[in-house]
C-alpha positions in Angstrom: 0.0 0.2 0.4 1.5 3.5 -1.0 1.2 6.2 1.9 0.0 9.2 1.0 2.2 12.1 2.0 -0.1 15.1 1.2 -0.8 18.1 3.7 1.2 16.5 6.2 4.0 18.0 7.9 7.6 16.5 7.9 10.3 18.4 10.1 14.4 17.7 8.9 17.5 18.8 10.1 19.9 19.2 8.4 18.2 20.4 5.2 20.6 23.2 4.1 22.3 19.6 1.8 23.1 16.6 0.9 20.3 14.2 2.5 18.1 16.6 4.2 17.9 18.9 1.1 17.1 15.6 -1.1 14.7 14.4 1.5 13.2 17.6 1.2 12.4 18.2 -2.0 11.2 14.1 -2.7 8.7 14.6 -0.1 7.8 17.7 -0.3 7.6 16.6 -4.4 4.4 14.3 -2.6 3.0 16.7 -1.4 4.6 17.2 2.3 4.5 20.7 3.9 8.6 21.5 5.2 10.2 22.4 7.5 13.9 22.9 6.3 15.6 23.1 9.9 20.0 23.9 9.9 23.0 25.2 11.6 23.9 27.2 8.3 21.6 30.1 7.2 23.2 31.0 4.0 23.0 27.3 2.1 19.5 27.2 3.5 17.8 29.6 2.4 19.0 28.9 -1.0 17.8 25.8 -0.8 14.6 26.7 0.4 14.0 28.8 -2.3 14.2 26.7 -4.4 12.4 24.5 -3.2 9.7 26.7 -2.7 10.1 27.8 -6.3 9.7 24.7 -7.1 5.8 24.3 -5.7 6.8 23.3 -2.4 5.4 24.8 0.5 8.6 25.1 2.9 9.5 26.8 5.9 13.1 27.6 6.8 14.4 27.6 10.6 17.4 28.3 12.2 18.9 25.3 14.5 22.0 24.2 16.0 20.6 20.5 17.6 22.6 20.6 20.5 20.6 23.6 21.9 16.7 21.4 22.8 15.3 25.3 23.2 16.2 25.4 19.7 14.2 22.9 19.0 11.0 23.9 21.0 10.5 26.5 18.8 11.3 24.7 15.6 7.8 22.8 16.3 6.1 25.9 17.1 6.5 27.4 14.4 6.2 24.8 12.6 2.9 24.1 14.2 1.9 28.0 14.0 2.6 27.7 10.3 1.1 24.6 9.0 -1.4 23.4 12.4 -0.2 19.9 12.8 2.9 17.9 11.8 3.2 13.9 11.1 7.2 13.3 10.9 10.1 14.2 11.7 13.9 13.6 10.0 16.7 13.9 12.6 19.3 14.1 9.6 22.0 16.6 11.1 25.4 14.8 12.1 29.0 15.1 11.7 31.5 13.0 10.9 34.4 13.7 13.3 37.8 13.3 13.4 39.4 10.2 11.9 42.2 8.4 14.0 43.2 6.3 16.5 42.6 6.0 20.1 45.4 8.3 22.0 45.3 10.9 19.5 41.6 11.1 20.7 40.3 14.9 21.1 38.1 15.1 24.0 36.3 18.5 22.6 35.6 17.1 19.1 34.7 13.5 20.5 32.2 15.8 22.9 30.7 17.7 19.1 30.4 14.9 17.9 28.4 12.7 20.2 26.2 15.9 21.3 25.3 17.2 17.3 24.9 13.0 16.3 23.4 11.6 19.5 22.1 14.2 21.4 20.7 16.2 18.9 18.4 13.4 18.2 17.2 12.9 21.0 16.3 16.6 21.6 14.9 16.9 17.8 12.7 13.6 19.0 11.6 14.7 22.5 10.7 17.7 21.5 8.4 17.2 18.7 7.3 13.5 19.6 4.4 15.4 21.5 3.2 17.5 18.5 2.9 14.2 16.7 0.7 12.4 18.6 -1.6 15.5 18.8 -1.5 15.8 15.3 -4.0 12.2 15.8 -2.7 10.9 12.3 0.0 9.1 13.6 3.6 9.8 11.6 6.9 9.0 11.3 10.1 9.4 12.7 13.2 8.6 10.9 16.8 8.4 12.5 19.2 8.7 9.8 22.5 6.5 11.4 24.5 4.8 8.8 25.9 1.1 8.0 29.0 2.4 10.8 25.8 2.0 13.4 26.5 -1.8 11.9 29.1 -2.8 13.7 32.7 -0.2 14.6 34.3 1.8 11.9 38.2 1.2 13.2 39.3 5.2 13.6 35.9 6.4 13.4 34.7 5.8 17.3 33.3 8.9 18.0 31.0 8.7 14.5 30.7 4.6 14.3 29.4 4.7 18.6 27.6 7.5 18.3 25.4 5.8 14.4 25.1 3.0 16.8 23.4 4.3 19.1 21.2 6.3 17.4 20.3 2.1 15.6 19.8 1.5 19.6 17.5 4.5 20.2 15.5 3.3 17.2 14.7 0.0 18.2 13.6 1.7 21.8 11.6 4.5 20.5 10.0 2.3 17.4 8.4 -0.7 20.6 7.3 2.4 23.0 5.3 4.5 20.4 3.9 2.0 17.9 1.1 2.2 20.0 0.5 5.8 18.9 1.1 4.5 15.5 4.1 6.7 15.0 6.4 4.8 12.8 10.4 4.7 13.8 12.9 3.8 11.3 16.6 4.4 11.3 18.5 4.8 7.7 21.7 3.2 7.4 23.4 4.1 4.2 27.0 3.7 2.8 28.8 6.1 1.7 26.6 8.5 0.2 27.6 12.1 -1.9 26.9 14.3 0.7 29.6 16.6 2.0 30.0 15.6 5.7 33.8 15.0 5.0 33.8 19.0 5.7 32.0 18.6 8.6 34.7 21.0 10.8 33.2 24.0 8.1 30.0 23.9 10.7 30.9 23.2 14.1 30.0 25.4 17.6 33.0 27.9 18.9 31.6 25.9 21.9 33.5 22.8 21.1 36.8 24.0 19.0 40.0 23.5 20.7 43.4 24.6 20.8 44.4 21.3 21.6 45.6 19.2 19.2 43.6 16.4 17.3 45.9 13.9 15.9 49.4 13.8 13.7 48.7 16.4 10.8 49.6 13.9 8.2 48.3 10.9 10.0 44.3 13.5 9.6 45.0 14.7 6.1 45.6 10.7 4.8 42.3 9.7 6.5 40.3 13.3 6.2 41.5 12.4 1.7 40.2 8.9 2.1 37.2 10.2 3.7 36.8 12.5 0.3 37.4 9.6 -2.0 34.7 7.2 0.0 32.1 9.8 0.1 32.7 11.1 -3.3 32.3 6.9 -4.5 28.9 6.9 -2.8 25.6 6.8 -4.7 23.6 10.9 -5.2 21.6 11.6 -2.1 18.4 11.7 -4.3 19.1 8.2 -4.4 18.3 7.6 -1.8 15.7 10.1 -0.8 13.8 7.9 -3.1 14.6 4.4 -1.4 13.6 6.3 1.8 9.6 6.5 0.7 9.9 3.0 -0.6 11.6 1.9 2.8 8.5 3.6 4.3 6.0 2.1 2.1 7.1 -1.4 2.9 7.6 -0.8 6.0 11.0 -1.2 7.3 12.3 -0.6 10.7 15.9 -0.7 9.4 16.6 1.5 6.2 19.2 -0.1 3.7 20.4 1.8 0.5 23.4 -0.9 -0.4 22.8 -4.3 0.0 26.0 -5.1 -0.9 26.9 -4.7 3.0 23.9 -7.7 3.7 27.4 -9.9 4.4 29.5 -7.9 6.5 26.2 -7.5 8.4 25.2 -10.9 9.1 28.5 -12.1 9.3 28.7 -9.7 12.9 25.2 -11.3 13.3 26.9 -14.6 13.4 29.6 -13.5 15.8 26.8 -12.6 17.7 25.5 -16.0 17.5 28.9 -17.7 18.2 29.2 -15.9 20.9 25.5 -17.6 22.9 27.0 -20.6 21.5 30.3 -20.1 24.1 27.5 -19.1 26.5 25.3 -21.6 26.3 28.7 -24.5 26.6 29.9 -22.4 29.9 29.7 -24.1 32.8 29.3 -21.3 34.2 26.5 -19.6 32.9 24.5 -22.7 30.9 22.6 -22.4 33.1 20.3 -19.7 32.3 19.7 -20.8 29.0 16.1 -21.3 29.7 15.3 -18.6 32.2 12.2 -16.5 30.9 12.8 -13.4 29.2 11.8 -10.7 30.7 10.5 -7.8 28.3 8.8 -5.0 29.8 
């Protein structure tokens, strides 16, 4: 069954470009009112004007996702403009700084955690009541990553936050299903965005005088990230895939089926670990215990 999105309202963070802009255009083309939110006001207004010229109903809102009160204002402005809210896309995210664990800069790690994890929490917490109020149910799409399905070397902060986003999605999917709010985690591999240039919008409070790592290693890491991103799929294709997956009621939205064996390998490793526990003289007696669910 194809979902009728027409007349409904979506709030999309990180909408000035990349995945956020592509989803704004795709969902707007399907008849949704689009609340485009971003910290990059100049590019946000340019993108909003472009969509508006195509006949899409758009509201542009400045948003630093690490500030909860700004999320509250975006939701209030969305309700004032369009009446009701039906969808949230927690898209805003940063890539962090590639490097070895011993070179980790605590300020930049906190930046990644605050944007990629706390930003998703704040967006969901601020918007969920408005979606409930609509009475029609709705959708929350949390943009995670294939990195959320398994850690990536030298990208600890990014991988950790995206794994957290997947877990939060699973928690909220169970919590909100009774309200007919469908929660999904979008887990793409490489997409042609500017995530490797995330430092361009880093907030002053996260800037650090401390070294981020060996300059040569950093340059190599950023160059590798840029090459991988440039090899990725177009954002427009990803946006169409998201709509397709929503129509198929997918909790996990995958865009790269070539990673199936990688994720299956992780699942196999987990299964082997359970087998090891079943054979353990210490804990095997717990095998037939009742599973406690909330």
